[in-house]
N, C-alpha and C positions, 0 to 999 in steps of 0.2 A: 858708970858715972855719966850723966847727961852733959852735953856741951853747954857753956854759958850762953846767955841770951845775946851777948855782943857778937857772937859768931854768926847769927842768923842773917841771911840776906834774902831779899825779896826780888823775884824776877817776874817780869811781865810775860804773858803768853797770849798771842793773838788768836782770837776765835774768828771763824769764818761764817758768814751768813749764807746759809744754803737756800736752795730754791723754795723750801717749805716755809721760809721766813722765820725759822727758829734758829737760835744760836746752837751750833754744834762744833765739834772739833774738826779742824782742817783735815781733809782726807788725803794728806800727803803721805801717810804711812803706807809702806809697801809690804807685801808678804815677806816673812822672814827669809833671809838668805839661806839657800839650801845647805851651806856649810856652817851655819851659825848654830852653836849649841845653846839650848835653853834651860838645861838642868845643870846646876853647878856641881862638879865633881872634885874640883880643886879645894883643898883645905886652906882657908884664909883666916887670919886673926882679926875678924871683923870687930869683935867687941873691943879689942885693944885699939884699933884704928878709930873707932867711934869715940872712945874716951879721950883720944889725943887731940881731937878737934879738926878744924879745916886744914886742908893742904892743897897746894897747887903746883905739883911737879909737872903735870901735863897741861898745857894751855887748852882750855875748852870753854864752852858756853853752856850754861844750864838754865832751863826755864821750867817753871812749874805753873800749870794753869790754875785759874780759879775753879773751885768746885762747880760742876754743872750737873743739874738733875737730869737723869735719863728717863726713858719710858719704863725702865725697871724700877723706877721710883727710888733709886739710890744715887748718891752723889759721886760723879766720876772725876778723878784727878789724873792729869797726864803730866809726866816728866819727860822732857826732851833734852838730850845732851848732844852737842855737836863739836866735833874736832876737825880742824882743817887737815885734810890728808897731807898737804904739802909740808906741814910742820913735822909730821911723822917721817915722811919720806926723805926729808933733807938730812935726817940723822944717819941715813945710810944703813940702817939695820931693819930687819923684820920685827914686827911688834905683835905680841900675843896679848890681846886686850880682853879684860873681864869687866863687864858693866853690871853694877848691882845697885838696886834701890831698896832701902829699908825704911820702915815707917814705925813711929812710936806715938801712942796717945799721950796727952799731957793732962794729968800725971800718968806715968806708966813706963814700962820697959819696952825695948824694941820688940816688935812682933816677930815671931819665929819664922814667918814667911818672908819672901823676898821676890823681886823681879830680877831676872838674870839673863844675860846673853854673853856669849863668848865668840870672838872672831879674830882672825888674823887680818892684818892690814891689806894684804894682797887679795883677800876675799871681799874686802869692804870698799875697795876703790870705786868711786862714783864719778861719772863725768861732770857732775856739778862741783867737784872739788871738796866735798864735805862728807865726813862720816857721821851719820845721824843714827842715834839709838833712842828708842822710846819705851816707856813703861806706863801702863794704865793700872789703876786700882780704884775700888769703891771704898768710901769711908762714910760712916754714920756721923751725925752731928757731933761736934766736939772740936778740940784743938789738937793739932798733930805736928810732929817734927818729921821732916823727910831728909834722909841722908842719901845723897847720890855719890856713887863711888866708881872711878875707873882705875883699873890696876893693869899695868903692863908687866906681865910675867917675864918678859925678855930682859928688860932693864931694871925691874924692881921698883920703878917709879909708880906713884899713884897720886890721884887728886880726889878730894872729898869736899863736898859742899853741903851745908845744912840749909834747909828752908823751913818756914813755919806757915801753916795754913789754919784757917778757922772755918768750920762748916756750921752754918746757922741752922737751927731747927725751925720748921714751919711755925709761924705765929698762929695761935688759936687752933692747934692741930686737931682735927676731928678724928684722926686715925693715929693716936699716940702709940699704939702697940704694934704698928705695922712692921717695924724692923727688929722686933724683939728676938726672933729666931735666927737672925743673921749675925755673922761676925762683924766687929767694929771696923776691921780692915780686911779687904778681900782683894788679893792680887789677881789680875786678869791676864789672859794670854796676850802675846804681843799684838799691838794694833795692826789692823789691816784695813781693807776698804769697807768692811761692814761695821755696823754699830756693835759695841761690846755686849757680851752676854754673860752675866755672872751666874754662878751656881747657887742653889738654895732657893727656898720659897719664902714669901712674905707671910706674916702672921695676920690673917684677916678672917676671923671666924664669921660664918653666916648661919644664923639660927633660924630655922623655918618650922612652921607648924606641922607640915607634912613632908614626906620624902620628896626630894627633887632630883630629877634627871636633867642635867644641863648639857645640851649639845652645843659646842662652840665650833662654828664653821669659819675658818680663816681664809680670806681671799688674798693670795700672794701674787696676783696678776702682775705681769711685767707691764709697766706704763708705756704708752706710745711715745715714740721718738719725737722730741720737740726741738725747735730751732732756738738757739741762744744768740741773741743779738749782741750782747756785751761779752764777747769771748774772753777778754782778759779782766773781767770784773769779778765780783765776789763769787760767781758760780764756778769759776775755774778751780778744779780740784787740787792743783799743785802750783801755787804761785811762784815757787822757786824756779820752775821751768819756763817762765815767761821768756819771750824772745829777747835777745841782747839788743839794746838800743841801736838802731840803724840797720838791723838785720830782720826784716819782716819775713815771716814764714811763708813758704809757698802754699798754693791752694791745697795740695794733697796733705801736707802736714797739718794745715789748719783744720781741715775736715776730720783728720784722724784725731786731733786733739779734742774737737767738739764731741766726737763719738765716744772718746774715752771719758770725757767729763760727764756726758749723759749717762753712760753705763755705770760709772762710779756713784753718781747721785742716786741712780735707781737701786743699786745694791744696798746703799746706805738706808734708803727709805724702806725697802722691803725688810731689812734686818731690824729696823725700828718696830715694824709690825710684829716681828717675832718677840721683841721685848714686851710689847703690850700683851700678846697672847700668853707669854710665860707667866705674867702677873695674873691674868684671868684664870689660867689653869691652876694656879696655886691657891685659889679661894678655898677656904676650909668649910665645906658644906657639912654641918653637923648631922644632917639627915640627907643622904643622897650621894651622888657622885657626878663627876664631870667627864665628858667624852670630847675629844678634839679631832677634827678633820681639817686638813689643810688642802686647799685647791689652788691651781693656777687656772682661773676661769677662762681667760682669753686663749690659753693654749689647750683648754679642755683636758687638763692633767690633774690626777689626784696625787698631790705631793705627799700627803700623809693620810692613809686610810684611817677610819675611825679607831681611835686609840684612847685608852684610859689616860687621864691627864697625868697621873703619877708615873706613867711609863713612857711618856714622850721624851725623846732624846733631842732637846732643843739645840744642842751643839751640832748634832748631825744635820738638822734642818738648816742651820746657819751655814755649814760647810757646803750644802747644796747650792746656796745662793752665790757662793764664791767659785763654784765649779765652772770651768770653761764651757761645759755643755749647757749651762743655764742661759748663756747669751746666744746660743745657736738656735735659730728659728728654722724648723724644717718646712719643706714644701707643704706637708700635710697640715702643719700648724697654720700656715698662711691661708690655705684653701678653706680650712675649717673655722676661721675666726668668726664668720657670720653665723655659725652654729653655737657660739659661746653662750648666748642667752638661753638656748634650749638646754645646754649642759648644766648651767646653774639651776635652772628650773627643775630639772630631774633630780639633781643632788639634794635640793631643799625638800622636794616632795618625798624622796626616799627617807630623809631624816624625819619628816613629820609622820610618815607611815610606820616608822620603827620596824622595818622589814627584818631586822636582826635583833635578837634579845639584847638588853643592856649588858655592858661589860661588868657591871656590879650587880649584886643581888638586891633587888628591890621588891617591895610588895606592890605589884602592878596596880592593884585595885585602888590604892590611895596615892600613887605617885603622880606628881605634877611634872609634866614634860615642858621644859623650856628650851628654846632655841635662840642662840645669839649668833648673829653674823657680824664678823669684824672685817672691815675693809678700808681702803683709802679712797674708795669711790672708783667704779670702773665704768668706762663708756665703751659700748660695742661699735664696731665699724658700721658705716652707713649701709642700710639695707638689711641689717641683721634682724632676726626674729627676736622679739623681746616680750615673750608671753608673761603676763602677770600671774603670780602664784596665788591660787585660790585656797581659802581655808579648807583643810581636809582633816583636821584633828582639833581637839580641845587643847591646843598648845599656847603657850605664852611666848611671844616673839619679841626679840630685842635687835636693834640695829645700832652697832657702834662704829662710828666713822672717824678716822683720823683726817682732819681737814688741813688746808693750807699747804698741800703738797704739789700744786701745779695742775692737778686734774680739774678740768673745767666742767665736766658733767658727771652724772652718776646714774646709770641705768639700773643698777642693783636696787637702789632706793625705790625707783618707780615700780620695779617688778614685785617688790615686797609690800607695796602700798595696800593691796586688799587685805593683808594680814594685820593691818593696824599696829605695826611694831612700835614699842617704846623706843625712842631715839635718843642717843647720847653722842654728842659731837665734841671733839677736843682738838686743838691745834698745837698744843705743846704739853710737856710732861706735867706742868703745874695744873693745867686744865684737866688732864687725864686723872690726876689724883683726886680732884673734886668729883669728876663724873664717876669714878670708881666707887666712891661712897654712895652716890645716888643709885648706881646700878645694883649694889648689894642690898640697899634698902628696898629697891623695887622687887628683888627676888624674895626678900622676907615678906613683903606686903602681899605679893601675888600667890604666896604658898599657903 
């Protein structure tokens, strides 16, 4: 039995304007607490609770974001629930909390999936005085009911709120079948400092006259450190931790906060590039295959050697961006930055030369080789060698750049210039959706 409409409540959710000038979710989410369980093992009468309607035994605040289109071309919704730790502690008992989010399409029944976390209050204490739990999920266009539940197994108390959201479909959609192969509701792992990455591929067939070998080279270079003049403005990754009025932070903590903010923004921007690459890797070439290579050009590292697109573990690549080792810069990296241009030059030349056979079986005599470079734009240090890449094969070259990310220059573009690449630029997911269609049309035309 679905709850009546009079029980629905709408809650506002603030979005943060990042350095890329795109709206994205605030990066306040931290890595899951090591003691927090994410798979529900306790049996709960959820269907009974859902049919009984809203309840507020435990005082809390729930907010549900407006749907936001990501670079995976799916709409992301975030649910945030906050409980004042002092409310729980004043009761003088330990609390065993279970946080659950369920979603149902309208019309339709509750999805079998859910977002879940379990923690004890002593594990969740936060110096900010609030216990905060978040859940992310993708939804396709439509109307949905969201049920947010917190249950205290110690006291038997629970709270349940209903929310209602509507996700609009793109007007005059040139890619109406894009999401056909994906579930209407897809729950995502707990939010962290990286952009979310859902499973499954889009439905975007590309029909060509001849066989196509598409090599996608993804540049995951770490951006140069930048000074932020407005420390407590919209670039700050965690506005909850702003200084208390009258207590200005000392120089050391200010610098640490700036470095933390810069690192968080860099991780988020790099993970957005993975979202884009996962979409490009899911293109359905009716004749041919896609190979993917991921590089950190500035560090001269091969993050992912050439791999068939259907075998790429995008989640593992995302985990590497969150690894503490990712932010460590070795002495060798620092000394070798001026050789980054030569490194990129060699990698592209090797791809053009096809020094290794394709990972899929193709009739080489009729195959059209295409190379697409995906980057946010990379600038090499002063004095670096920036050799232009000369044509050495009958290849079709594409350059796809995510713009508006604070990068002022782009040496990769200049190095690729002699290859006369077809260029595609986009500064937000909506633009990327349009450029994706043009990119696929260019592949069909050139084959």
